[in-house]
HTML snippet that shows the backbone in 3Dmol.js (N, CA, C, O; Angstrom):
<script src="https://3Dmol.org/build/3Dmol-min.js"></script>
<div id="view" style="width:600px;height:400px;position:relative"></div>
<script>
const pdb = `
ATOM      1  N   MET A   1     -14.273 -13.069  34.525  1.00  0.00           N
ATOM      2  CA  MET A   1     -13.179 -12.814  33.536  1.00  0.00           C
ATOM      3  C   MET A   1     -13.589 -13.398  32.126  1.00  0.00           C
ATOM      4  O   MET A   1     -13.246 -12.812  31.100  1.00  0.00           O
ATOM      5  N   GLU A   2     -14.278 -14.482  32.096  1.00  0.00           N
ATOM      6  CA  GLU A   2     -14.742 -15.043  30.817  1.00  0.00           C
ATOM      7  C   GLU A   2     -15.713 -14.110  30.127  1.00  0.00           C
ATOM      8  O   GLU A   2     -15.687 -13.940  28.908  1.00  0.00           O
ATOM      9  N   VAL A   3     -16.538 -13.532  30.906  1.00  0.00           N
ATOM     10  CA  VAL A   3     -17.558 -12.520  30.359  1.00  0.00           C
ATOM     11  C   VAL A   3     -16.858 -11.324  29.749  1.00  0.00           C
ATOM     12  O   VAL A   3     -17.282 -10.840  28.699  1.00  0.00           O
ATOM     13  N   ILE A   4     -15.842 -10.851  30.347  1.00  0.00           N
ATOM     14  CA  ILE A   4     -15.026  -9.740  29.889  1.00  0.00           C
ATOM     15  C   ILE A   4     -14.393 -10.034  28.558  1.00  0.00           C
ATOM     16  O   ILE A   4     -14.383  -9.188  27.663  1.00  0.00           O
ATOM     17  N   LYS A   5     -13.844 -11.281  28.416  1.00  0.00           N
ATOM     18  CA  LYS A   5     -13.234 -11.703  27.211  1.00  0.00           C
ATOM     19  C   LYS A   5     -14.235 -11.765  26.053  1.00  0.00           C
ATOM     20  O   LYS A   5     -13.906 -11.361  24.938  1.00  0.00           O
ATOM     21  N   ARG A   6     -15.472 -12.273  26.305  1.00  0.00           N
ATOM     22  CA  ARG A   6     -16.477 -12.318  25.300  1.00  0.00           C
ATOM     23  C   ARG A   6     -16.982 -10.984  24.816  1.00  0.00           C
ATOM     24  O   ARG A   6     -17.271 -10.766  23.640  1.00  0.00           O
ATOM     25  N   ILE A   7     -17.078 -10.027  25.877  1.00  0.00           N
ATOM     26  CA  ILE A   7     -17.513  -8.742  25.510  1.00  0.00           C
ATOM     27  C   ILE A   7     -16.354  -8.028  24.639  1.00  0.00           C
ATOM     28  O   ILE A   7     -16.672  -7.261  23.730  1.00  0.00           O
ATOM     29  N   LEU A   8     -15.095  -8.282  24.919  1.00  0.00           N
ATOM     30  CA  LEU A   8     -14.047  -7.723  24.238  1.00  0.00           C
ATOM     31  C   LEU A   8     -14.026  -8.203  22.764  1.00  0.00           C
ATOM     32  O   LEU A   8     -13.878  -7.452  21.800  1.00  0.00           O
ATOM     33  N   ILE A   9     -14.185  -9.485  22.709  1.00  0.00           N
ATOM     34  CA  ILE A   9     -14.197 -10.119  21.361  1.00  0.00           C
ATOM     35  C   ILE A   9     -15.395  -9.570  20.492  1.00  0.00           C
ATOM     36  O   ILE A   9     -15.252  -9.251  19.311  1.00  0.00           O
ATOM     37  N   GLY A  10     -16.555  -9.490  21.160  1.00  0.00           N
ATOM     38  CA  GLY A  10     -17.819  -9.081  20.472  1.00  0.00           C
ATOM     39  C   GLY A  10     -17.835  -7.635  20.068  1.00  0.00           C
ATOM     40  O   GLY A  10     -18.367  -7.288  19.014  1.00  0.00           O
ATOM     41  N   THR A  11     -17.282  -6.820  20.856  1.00  0.00           N
ATOM     42  CA  THR A  11     -17.327  -5.315  20.602  1.00  0.00           C
ATOM     43  C   THR A  11     -16.107  -4.734  19.931  1.00  0.00           C
ATOM     44  O   THR A  11     -16.189  -3.707  19.257  1.00  0.00           O
ATOM     45  N   VAL A  12     -14.984  -5.380  20.111  1.00  0.00           N
ATOM     46  CA  VAL A  12     -13.754  -4.683  19.559  1.00  0.00           C
ATOM     47  C   VAL A  12     -13.090  -5.552  18.460  1.00  0.00           C
ATOM     48  O   VAL A  12     -12.889  -5.077  17.342  1.00  0.00           O
ATOM     49  N   LEU A  13     -12.754  -6.804  18.771  1.00  0.00           N
ATOM     50  CA  LEU A  13     -11.943  -7.634  17.934  1.00  0.00           C
ATOM     51  C   LEU A  13     -12.731  -8.063  16.653  1.00  0.00           C
ATOM     52  O   LEU A  13     -12.196  -8.008  15.546  1.00  0.00           O
ATOM     53  N   PHE A  14     -14.042  -8.501  16.836  1.00  0.00           N
ATOM     54  CA  PHE A  14     -14.720  -9.001  15.693  1.00  0.00           C
ATOM     55  C   PHE A  14     -15.055  -7.889  14.737  1.00  0.00           C
ATOM     56  O   PHE A  14     -14.907  -8.113  13.536  1.00  0.00           O
ATOM     57  N   PRO A  15     -15.499  -6.694  15.145  1.00  0.00           N
ATOM     58  CA  PRO A  15     -15.659  -5.577  14.109  1.00  0.00           C
ATOM     59  C   PRO A  15     -14.418  -5.201  13.490  1.00  0.00           C
ATOM     60  O   PRO A  15     -14.395  -4.882  12.302  1.00  0.00           O
ATOM     61  N   ALA A  16     -13.313  -5.214  14.254  1.00  0.00           N
ATOM     62  CA  ALA A  16     -12.033  -4.818  13.626  1.00  0.00           C
ATOM     63  C   ALA A  16     -11.630  -5.873  12.514  1.00  0.00           C
ATOM     64  O   ALA A  16     -11.120  -5.507  11.455  1.00  0.00           O
ATOM     65  N   TYR A  17     -11.875  -7.153  12.801  1.00  0.00           N
ATOM     66  CA  TYR A  17     -11.541  -8.188  11.893  1.00  0.00           C
ATOM     67  C   TYR A  17     -12.437  -8.025  10.517  1.00  0.00           C
ATOM     68  O   TYR A  17     -11.930  -8.179   9.406  1.00  0.00           O
ATOM     69  N   ILE A  18     -13.681  -7.729  10.695  1.00  0.00           N
ATOM     70  CA  ILE A  18     -14.564  -7.514   9.589  1.00  0.00           C
ATOM     71  C   ILE A  18     -14.106  -6.316   8.789  1.00  0.00           C
ATOM     72  O   ILE A  18     -14.052  -6.366   7.560  1.00  0.00           O
ATOM     73  N   LEU A  19     -13.769  -5.212   9.498  1.00  0.00           N
ATOM     74  CA  LEU A  19     -13.295  -4.000   8.790  1.00  0.00           C
ATOM     75  C   LEU A  19     -12.014  -4.308   7.920  1.00  0.00           C
ATOM     76  O   LEU A  19     -11.912  -3.887   6.768  1.00  0.00           O
ATOM     77  N   LEU A  20     -11.056  -5.059   8.531  1.00  0.00           N
ATOM     78  CA  LEU A  20      -9.846  -5.354   7.821  1.00  0.00           C
ATOM     79  C   LEU A  20     -10.087  -6.285   6.703  1.00  0.00           C
ATOM     80  O   LEU A  20      -9.424  -6.170   5.672  1.00  0.00           O
ATOM     81  N   GLN A  21     -10.988  -7.197   6.831  1.00  0.00           N
ATOM     82  CA  GLN A  21     -11.220  -8.103   5.681  1.00  0.00           C
ATOM     83  C   GLN A  21     -11.896  -7.413   4.544  1.00  0.00           C
ATOM     84  O   GLN A  21     -11.639  -7.768   3.394  1.00  0.00           O
ATOM     85  N   SER A  22     -12.771  -6.418   4.792  1.00  0.00           N
ATOM     86  CA  SER A  22     -13.418  -5.706   3.739  1.00  0.00           C
ATOM     87  C   SER A  22     -12.440  -4.902   2.906  1.00  0.00           C
ATOM     88  O   SER A  22     -12.740  -4.586   1.755  1.00  0.00           O
ATOM     89  N   CYS A  23     -11.236  -4.549   3.468  1.00  0.00           N
ATOM     90  CA  CYS A  23     -10.311  -3.732   2.752  1.00  0.00           C
ATOM     91  C   CYS A  23      -9.541  -4.530   1.698  1.00  0.00           C
ATOM     92  O   CYS A  23      -8.892  -3.946   0.831  1.00  0.00           O
ATOM     93  N   ASN A  24      -9.607  -5.830   1.769  1.00  0.00           N
ATOM     94  CA  ASN A  24      -8.936  -6.680   0.810  1.00  0.00           C
ATOM     95  C   ASN A  24      -9.501  -6.798  -0.575  1.00  0.00           C
ATOM     96  O   ASN A  24      -8.817  -7.199  -1.516  1.00  0.00           O
ATOM     97  N   ASP A  25     -10.804  -6.431  -0.692  1.00  0.00           N
ATOM     98  CA  ASP A  25     -11.472  -6.569  -1.970  1.00  0.00           C
ATOM     99  C   ASP A  25     -11.355  -5.227  -2.769  1.00  0.00           C
ATOM    100  O   ASP A  25     -11.692  -4.153  -2.270  1.00  0.00           O
ATOM    101  N   ALA A  26     -10.861  -5.349  -4.033  1.00  0.00           N
ATOM    102  CA  ALA A  26     -10.765  -4.237  -4.892  1.00  0.00           C
ATOM    103  C   ALA A  26     -12.031  -3.691  -5.348  1.00  0.00           C
ATOM    104  O   ALA A  26     -12.929  -4.486  -5.624  1.00  0.00           O
ATOM    105  N   PRO A  27     -12.230  -2.413  -5.466  1.00  0.00           N
ATOM    106  CA  PRO A  27     -13.547  -1.883  -5.972  1.00  0.00           C
ATOM    107  C   PRO A  27     -13.794  -2.365  -7.436  1.00  0.00           C
ATOM    108  O   PRO A  27     -12.861  -2.613  -8.200  1.00  0.00           O
ATOM    109  N   LYS A  28     -15.036  -2.475  -7.760  1.00  0.00           N
ATOM    110  CA  LYS A  28     -15.432  -3.005  -9.101  1.00  0.00           C
ATOM    111  C   LYS A  28     -14.856  -2.137 -10.234  1.00  0.00           C
ATOM    112  O   LYS A  28     -14.577  -2.661 -11.313  1.00  0.00           O
ATOM    113  N   GLY A  29     -14.674  -0.830 -10.017  1.00  0.00           N
ATOM    114  CA  GLY A  29     -14.158   0.074 -11.012  1.00  0.00           C
ATOM    115  C   GLY A  29     -12.772  -0.297 -11.465  1.00  0.00           C
ATOM    116  O   GLY A  29     -12.374   0.058 -12.575  1.00  0.00           O
ATOM    117  N   ASP A  30     -12.002  -1.022 -10.618  1.00  0.00           N
ATOM    118  CA  ASP A  30     -10.610  -1.295 -10.985  1.00  0.00           C
ATOM    119  C   ASP A  30     -10.479  -2.337 -12.089  1.00  0.00           C
ATOM    120  O   ASP A  30      -9.378  -2.583 -12.581  1.00  0.00           O
ATOM    121  N   ASP A  31     -11.602  -2.957 -12.484  1.00  0.00           N
ATOM    122  CA  ASP A  31     -11.585  -3.986 -13.543  1.00  0.00           C
ATOM    123  C   ASP A  31     -12.027  -3.313 -14.890  1.00  0.00           C
ATOM    124  O   ASP A  31     -12.357  -4.043 -15.825  1.00  0.00           O
ATOM    125  N   ALA A  32     -12.045  -2.019 -15.017  1.00  0.00           N
ATOM    126  CA  ALA A  32     -12.480  -1.331 -16.234  1.00  0.00           C
ATOM    127  C   ALA A  32     -11.547  -1.596 -17.334  1.00  0.00           C
ATOM    128  O   ALA A  32     -10.336  -1.637 -17.118  1.00  0.00           O
ATOM    129  N   VAL A  33     -12.060  -1.787 -18.545  1.00  0.00           N
ATOM    130  CA  VAL A  33     -11.299  -2.102 -19.697  1.00  0.00           C
ATOM    131  C   VAL A  33     -11.701  -1.165 -20.838  1.00  0.00           C
ATOM    132  O   VAL A  33     -12.887  -0.964 -21.098  1.00  0.00           O
ATOM    133  N   ILE A  34     -10.637  -0.558 -21.558  1.00  0.00           N
ATOM    134  CA  ILE A  34     -10.997   0.303 -22.617  1.00  0.00           C
ATOM    135  C   ILE A  34     -11.268  -0.549 -23.842  1.00  0.00           C
ATOM    136  O   ILE A  34     -10.400  -1.279 -24.321  1.00  0.00           O
ATOM    137  N   ALA A  35     -12.497  -0.440 -24.340  1.00  0.00           N
ATOM    138  CA  ALA A  35     -12.904  -1.269 -25.511  1.00  0.00           C
ATOM    139  C   ALA A  35     -12.452  -0.737 -26.869  1.00  0.00           C
ATOM    140  O   ALA A  35     -12.138  -1.506 -27.778  1.00  0.00           O
ATOM    141  N   GLU A  36     -12.423   0.597 -26.992  1.00  0.00           N
ATOM    142  CA  GLU A  36     -12.085   1.149 -28.331  1.00  0.00           C
ATOM    143  C   GLU A  36     -11.155   2.269 -28.069  1.00  0.00           C
ATOM    144  O   GLU A  36     -11.474   3.139 -27.259  1.00  0.00           O
ATOM    145  N   LYS A  37      -9.976   2.308 -28.727  1.00  0.00           N
ATOM    146  CA  LYS A  37      -9.006   3.374 -28.621  1.00  0.00           C
ATOM    147  C   LYS A  37      -9.511   4.570 -29.436  1.00  0.00           C
ATOM    148  O   LYS A  37      -9.978   4.413 -30.564  1.00  0.00           O
ATOM    149  N   GLN A  38      -9.408   5.771 -28.845  1.00  0.00           N
ATOM    150  CA  GLN A  38      -9.842   6.978 -29.513  1.00  0.00           C
ATOM    151  C   GLN A  38      -8.657   7.852 -29.691  1.00  0.00           C
ATOM    152  O   GLN A  38      -7.724   7.836 -28.889  1.00  0.00           O
ATOM    153  N   HIS A  39      -8.691   8.663 -30.804  1.00  0.00           N
ATOM    154  CA  HIS A  39      -7.616   9.502 -31.154  1.00  0.00           C
ATOM    155  C   HIS A  39      -8.067  10.964 -31.111  1.00  0.00           C
ATOM    156  O   HIS A  39      -9.225  11.239 -31.424  1.00  0.00           O
ATOM    157  N   ALA A  40      -7.221  11.889 -30.745  1.00  0.00           N
ATOM    158  CA  ALA A  40      -7.521  13.264 -30.733  1.00  0.00           C
ATOM    159  C   ALA A  40      -7.749  13.766 -32.193  1.00  0.00           C
ATOM    160  O   ALA A  40      -7.140  13.264 -33.138  1.00  0.00           O
ATOM    161  N   ALA A  41      -8.644  14.769 -32.335  1.00  0.00           N
ATOM    162  CA  ALA A  41      -8.921  15.341 -33.589  1.00  0.00           C
ATOM    163  C   ALA A  41      -7.751  16.164 -34.005  1.00  0.00           C
ATOM    164  O   ALA A  41      -7.029  16.715 -33.174  1.00  0.00           O
ATOM    165  N   LYS A  42      -7.552  16.251 -35.360  1.00  0.00           N
ATOM    166  CA  LYS A  42      -6.471  17.143 -35.925  1.00  0.00           C
ATOM    167  C   LYS A  42      -6.838  18.535 -35.774  1.00  0.00           C
ATOM    168  O   LYS A  42      -8.004  18.882 -35.964  1.00  0.00           O
ATOM    169  N   ALA A  43      -5.913  19.381 -35.440  1.00  0.00           N
ATOM    170  CA  ALA A  43      -6.120  20.843 -35.358  1.00  0.00           C
ATOM    171  C   ALA A  43      -6.377  21.416 -36.725  1.00  0.00           C
ATOM    172  O   ALA A  43      -5.674  21.103 -37.686  1.00  0.00           O
ATOM    173  N   ALA A  44      -7.390  22.261 -36.813  1.00  0.00           N
ATOM    174  CA  ALA A  44      -7.695  22.947 -38.054  1.00  0.00           C
ATOM    175  C   ALA A  44      -7.899  24.421 -37.789  1.00  0.00           C
ATOM    176  O   ALA A  44      -8.402  24.806 -36.733  1.00  0.00           O
ATOM    177  N   GLY A  45      -7.512  25.242 -38.738  1.00  0.00           N
ATOM    178  CA  GLY A  45      -7.632  26.684 -38.600  1.00  0.00           C
ATOM    179  C   GLY A  45      -6.353  27.278 -38.068  1.00  0.00           C
ATOM    180  O   GLY A  45      -5.293  26.653 -38.096  1.00  0.00           O
ATOM    181  N   GLU A  46      -6.475  28.529 -37.570  1.00  0.00           N
ATOM    182  CA  GLU A  46      -5.312  29.301 -37.081  1.00  0.00           C
ATOM    183  C   GLU A  46      -4.964  28.818 -35.634  1.00  0.00           C
ATOM    184  O   GLU A  46      -5.828  28.708 -34.765  1.00  0.00           O
ATOM    185  N   ILE A  47      -3.660  28.543 -35.437  1.00  0.00           N
ATOM    186  CA  ILE A  47      -3.202  28.003 -34.134  1.00  0.00           C
ATOM    187  C   ILE A  47      -2.594  29.111 -33.351  1.00  0.00           C
ATOM    188  O   ILE A  47      -1.696  29.809 -33.822  1.00  0.00           O
ATOM    189  N   PHE A  48      -3.101  29.284 -32.103  1.00  0.00           N
ATOM    190  CA  PHE A  48      -2.565  30.242 -31.128  1.00  0.00           C
ATOM    191  C   PHE A  48      -1.898  29.476 -29.998  1.00  0.00           C
ATOM    192  O   PHE A  48      -2.469  28.524 -29.466  1.00  0.00           O
ATOM    193  N   THR A  49      -0.638  29.907 -29.616  1.00  0.00           N
ATOM    194  CA  THR A  49       0.105  29.328 -28.570  1.00  0.00           C
ATOM    195  C   THR A  49      -0.077  30.181 -27.288  1.00  0.00           C
ATOM    196  O   THR A  49      -0.008  31.410 -27.310  1.00  0.00           O
ATOM    197  N   ALA A  50      -0.315  29.453 -26.166  1.00  0.00           N
ATOM    198  CA  ALA A  50      -0.579  30.118 -24.938  1.00  0.00           C
ATOM    199  C   ALA A  50       0.697  30.700 -24.367  1.00  0.00           C
ATOM    200  O   ALA A  50       1.741  30.051 -24.428  1.00  0.00           O
ATOM    201  N   GLY A  51       0.648  31.910 -23.811  1.00  0.00           N
ATOM    202  CA  GLY A  51       1.718  32.510 -23.126  1.00  0.00           C
ATOM    203  C   GLY A  51       1.793  32.008 -21.692  1.00  0.00           C
ATOM    204  O   GLY A  51       0.990  32.398 -20.845  1.00  0.00           O
ATOM    205  N   THR A  52       2.740  31.160 -21.433  1.00  0.00           N
ATOM    206  CA  THR A  52       2.723  30.405 -20.200  1.00  0.00           C
ATOM    207  C   THR A  52       3.223  31.174 -19.000  1.00  0.00           C
ATOM    208  O   THR A  52       3.020  30.759 -17.859  1.00  0.00           O
ATOM    209  N   ALA A  53       3.893  32.321 -19.257  1.00  0.00           N
ATOM    210  CA  ALA A  53       4.492  33.135 -18.077  1.00  0.00           C
ATOM    211  C   ALA A  53       3.454  33.651 -17.171  1.00  0.00           C
ATOM    212  O   ALA A  53       3.700  33.724 -15.967  1.00  0.00           O
ATOM    213  N   ASN A  54       2.226  34.046 -17.680  1.00  0.00           N
ATOM    214  CA  ASN A  54       1.207  34.610 -16.842  1.00  0.00           C
ATOM    215  C   ASN A  54      -0.089  33.825 -16.980  1.00  0.00           C
ATOM    216  O   ASN A  54      -1.137  34.367 -16.630  1.00  0.00           O
ATOM    217  N   SER A  55      -0.093  32.642 -17.443  1.00  0.00           N
ATOM    218  CA  SER A  55      -1.305  31.846 -17.613  1.00  0.00           C
ATOM    219  C   SER A  55      -1.471  30.864 -16.497  1.00  0.00           C
ATOM    220  O   SER A  55      -0.494  30.291 -16.014  1.00  0.00           O
ATOM    221  N   ASN A  56      -2.736  30.653 -16.065  1.00  0.00           N
ATOM    222  CA  ASN A  56      -3.024  29.609 -15.158  1.00  0.00           C
ATOM    223  C   ASN A  56      -4.521  29.210 -15.383  1.00  0.00           C
ATOM    224  O   ASN A  56      -5.301  29.938 -15.997  1.00  0.00           O
ATOM    225  N   ILE A  57      -4.863  28.017 -14.849  1.00  0.00           N
ATOM    226  CA  ILE A  57      -6.177  27.507 -15.013  1.00  0.00           C
ATOM    227  C   ILE A  57      -6.829  27.513 -13.599  1.00  0.00           C
ATOM    228  O   ILE A  57      -6.264  26.989 -12.639  1.00  0.00           O
ATOM    229  N   ARG A  58      -8.005  28.110 -13.512  1.00  0.00           N
ATOM    230  CA  ARG A  58      -8.758  28.088 -12.252  1.00  0.00           C
ATOM    231  C   ARG A  58     -10.012  27.226 -12.499  1.00  0.00           C
ATOM    232  O   ARG A  58     -10.611  27.246 -13.575  1.00  0.00           O
ATOM    233  N   PHE A  59     -10.380  26.464 -11.439  1.00  0.00           N
ATOM    234  CA  PHE A  59     -11.478  25.652 -11.583  1.00  0.00           C
ATOM    235  C   PHE A  59     -12.273  25.568 -10.259  1.00  0.00           C
ATOM    236  O   PHE A  59     -11.771  25.962  -9.206  1.00  0.00           O
ATOM    237  N   THR A  60     -13.532  25.045 -10.326  1.00  0.00           N
ATOM    238  CA  THR A  60     -14.322  24.827  -9.171  1.00  0.00           C
ATOM    239  C   THR A  60     -14.954  23.451  -9.311  1.00  0.00           C
ATOM    240  O   THR A  60     -15.649  23.199 -10.296  1.00  0.00           O
ATOM    241  N   GLY A  61     -14.737  22.563  -8.367  1.00  0.00           N
ATOM    242  CA  GLY A  61     -15.324  21.246  -8.390  1.00  0.00           C
ATOM    243  C   GLY A  61     -16.625  21.329  -7.559  1.00  0.00           C
ATOM    244  O   GLY A  61     -16.628  21.912  -6.475  1.00  0.00           O
ATOM    245  N   HIS A  62     -17.686  20.769  -8.050  1.00  0.00           N
ATOM    246  CA  HIS A  62     -19.005  20.790  -7.351  1.00  0.00           C
ATOM    247  C   HIS A  62     -19.332  19.333  -6.859  1.00  0.00           C
ATOM    248  O   HIS A  62     -19.264  18.390  -7.649  1.00  0.00           O
ATOM    249  N   GLY A  63     -19.659  19.176  -5.650  1.00  0.00           N
ATOM    250  CA  GLY A  63     -20.109  17.853  -5.156  1.00  0.00           C
ATOM    251  C   GLY A  63     -21.340  18.061  -4.325  1.00  0.00           C
ATOM    252  O   GLY A  63     -21.815  19.182  -4.143  1.00  0.00           O
ATOM    253  N   VAL A  64     -21.855  16.950  -3.818  1.00  0.00           N
ATOM    254  CA  VAL A  64     -23.122  16.984  -3.063  1.00  0.00           C
ATOM    255  C   VAL A  64     -22.779  17.662  -1.733  1.00  0.00           C
ATOM    256  O   VAL A  64     -22.043  17.097  -0.924  1.00  0.00           O
ATOM    257  N   GLY A  65     -23.296  18.844  -1.506  1.00  0.00           N
ATOM    258  CA  GLY A  65     -23.166  19.518  -0.287  1.00  0.00           C
ATOM    259  C   GLY A  65     -21.738  20.222  -0.072  1.00  0.00           C
ATOM    260  O   GLY A  65     -21.431  20.722   1.010  1.00  0.00           O
ATOM    261  N   LYS A  66     -20.968  20.221  -1.089  1.00  0.00           N
ATOM    262  CA  LYS A  66     -19.608  20.852  -0.897  1.00  0.00           C
ATOM    263  C   LYS A  66     -19.057  21.208  -2.298  1.00  0.00           C
ATOM    264  O   LYS A  66     -19.371  20.555  -3.294  1.00  0.00           O
ATOM    265  N   ASN A  67     -18.255  22.230  -2.332  1.00  0.00           N
ATOM    266  CA  ASN A  67     -17.503  22.766  -3.516  1.00  0.00           C
ATOM    267  C   ASN A  67     -16.129  22.935  -3.098  1.00  0.00           C
ATOM    268  O   ASN A  67     -15.851  23.163  -1.920  1.00  0.00           O
ATOM    269  N   HIS A  68     -15.203  22.827  -4.062  1.00  0.00           N
ATOM    270  CA  HIS A  68     -13.799  23.109  -3.784  1.00  0.00           C
ATOM    271  C   HIS A  68     -13.192  23.712  -5.050  1.00  0.00           C
ATOM    272  O   HIS A  68     -13.501  23.328  -6.178  1.00  0.00           O
ATOM    273  N   SER A  69     -12.337  24.650  -4.802  1.00  0.00           N
ATOM    274  CA  SER A  69     -11.705  25.403  -5.896  1.00  0.00           C
ATOM    275  C   SER A  69     -10.223  25.118  -5.944  1.00  0.00           C
ATOM    276  O   SER A  69      -9.628  24.698  -4.952  1.00  0.00           O
ATOM    277  N   GLY A  70      -9.634  25.343  -7.090  1.00  0.00           N
ATOM    278  CA  GLY A  70      -8.196  25.157  -7.209  1.00  0.00           C
ATOM    279  C   GLY A  70      -7.646  25.847  -8.431  1.00  0.00           C
ATOM    280  O   GLY A  70      -8.402  26.415  -9.219  1.00  0.00           O
ATOM    281  N   ASN A  71      -6.388  25.807  -8.592  1.00  0.00           N
ATOM    282  CA  ASN A  71      -5.713  26.387  -9.800  1.00  0.00           C
ATOM    283  C   ASN A  71      -4.338  25.793  -9.977  1.00  0.00           C
ATOM    284  O   ASN A  71      -3.725  25.269  -9.047  1.00  0.00           O
ATOM    285  N   PHE A  72      -3.876  25.896 -11.214  1.00  0.00           N
ATOM    286  CA  PHE A  72      -2.532  25.401 -11.523  1.00  0.00           C
ATOM    287  C   PHE A  72      -1.944  26.213 -12.656  1.00  0.00           C
ATOM    288  O   PHE A  72      -2.684  26.692 -13.514  1.00  0.00           O
ATOM    289  N   LYS A  73      -0.666  26.377 -12.681  1.00  0.00           N
ATOM    290  CA  LYS A  73       0.031  27.150 -13.745  1.00  0.00           C
ATOM    291  C   LYS A  73       0.038  26.379 -15.060  1.00  0.00           C
ATOM    292  O   LYS A  73       0.229  25.163 -15.074  1.00  0.00           O
ATOM    293  N   LEU A  74      -0.171  27.087 -16.155  1.00  0.00           N
ATOM    294  CA  LEU A  74      -0.203  26.432 -17.455  1.00  0.00           C
ATOM    295  C   LEU A  74       1.221  26.278 -17.909  1.00  0.00           C
ATOM    296  O   LEU A  74       1.943  27.275 -17.951  1.00  0.00           O
ATOM    297  N   SER A  75       1.682  25.067 -18.258  1.00  0.00           N
ATOM    298  CA  SER A  75       3.076  24.864 -18.625  1.00  0.00           C
ATOM    299  C   SER A  75       3.254  24.877 -20.141  1.00  0.00           C
ATOM    300  O   SER A  75       4.337  25.182 -20.639  1.00  0.00           O
ATOM    301  N   ALA A  76       2.198  24.549 -20.869  1.00  0.00           N
ATOM    302  CA  ALA A  76       2.266  24.538 -22.274  1.00  0.00           C
ATOM    303  C   ALA A  76       0.793  24.465 -22.844  1.00  0.00           C
ATOM    304  O   ALA A  76      -0.126  23.986 -22.181  1.00  0.00           O
ATOM    305  N   GLY A  77       0.639  24.951 -24.064  1.00  0.00           N
ATOM    306  CA  GLY A  77      -0.719  24.865 -24.595  1.00  0.00           C
ATOM    307  C   GLY A  77      -0.926  25.642 -25.851  1.00  0.00           C
ATOM    308  O   GLY A  77      -0.291  26.671 -26.078  1.00  0.00           O
ATOM    309  N   SER A  78      -1.807  25.152 -26.659  1.00  0.00           N
ATOM    310  CA  SER A  78      -2.218  25.903 -27.869  1.00  0.00           C
ATOM    311  C   SER A  78      -3.728  25.634 -28.146  1.00  0.00           C
ATOM    312  O   SER A  78      -4.302  24.681 -27.620  1.00  0.00           O
ATOM    313  N   VAL A  79      -4.307  26.439 -28.926  1.00  0.00           N
ATOM    314  CA  VAL A  79      -5.659  26.246 -29.360  1.00  0.00           C
ATOM    315  C   VAL A  79      -5.791  26.557 -30.840  1.00  0.00           C
ATOM    316  O   VAL A  79      -5.152  27.485 -31.336  1.00  0.00           O
ATOM    317  N   ALA A  80      -6.600  25.806 -31.541  1.00  0.00           N
ATOM    318  CA  ALA A  80      -6.828  26.057 -32.972  1.00  0.00           C
ATOM    319  C   ALA A  80      -8.195  26.641 -33.160  1.00  0.00           C
ATOM    320  O   ALA A  80      -9.162  26.107 -32.617  1.00  0.00           O
ATOM    321  N   VAL A  81      -8.322  27.711 -33.903  1.00  0.00           N
ATOM    322  CA  VAL A  81      -9.580  28.446 -34.135  1.00  0.00           C
ATOM    323  C   VAL A  81      -9.845  28.348 -35.684  1.00  0.00           C
ATOM    324  O   VAL A  81      -9.016  28.723 -36.513  1.00  0.00           O
ATOM    325  N   SER A  82     -11.042  27.827 -35.994  1.00  0.00           N
ATOM    326  CA  SER A  82     -11.480  27.800 -37.334  1.00  0.00           C
ATOM    327  C   SER A  82     -12.703  28.502 -37.572  1.00  0.00           C
ATOM    328  O   SER A  82     -13.643  28.346 -36.792  1.00  0.00           O
ATOM    329  N   GLY A  83     -12.803  29.310 -38.631  1.00  0.00           N
ATOM    330  CA  GLY A  83     -14.025  30.043 -38.954  1.00  0.00           C
ATOM    331  C   GLY A  83     -14.340  31.081 -37.997  1.00  0.00           C
ATOM    332  O   GLY A  83     -15.500  31.249 -37.621  1.00  0.00           O
ATOM    333  N   ASN A  84     -13.286  31.855 -37.538  1.00  0.00           N
ATOM    334  CA  ASN A  84     -13.441  32.965 -36.604  1.00  0.00           C
ATOM    335  C   ASN A  84     -14.169  32.529 -35.324  1.00  0.00           C
ATOM    336  O   ASN A  84     -14.383  33.345 -34.428  1.00  0.00           O
TER     337      ASN A  84
END
`;
const viewer = $3Dmol.createViewer("view");
viewer.addModel(pdb, "pdb");
viewer.setStyle({}, {cartoon: {color: "spectrum"}});
viewer.zoomTo();
viewer.render();
</script>
């Protein structure tokens, strides 16, 4: 019976304990700090407003060994065109 307890602790409980402990540490990226605030550029040129009734954005994300596509409806938007 003692051997079974040791096997149980060694193969199930100890790895589970290590797994749960590793989940307590936040990833290093969570400590990111913005050093310099940036502002959007001022629109210049002729401004066109998007027609949102029939507009949507389609995209494809590329990863290592996989791709995924998606889309979403455009709720608002405009674009400024300068110099044709």
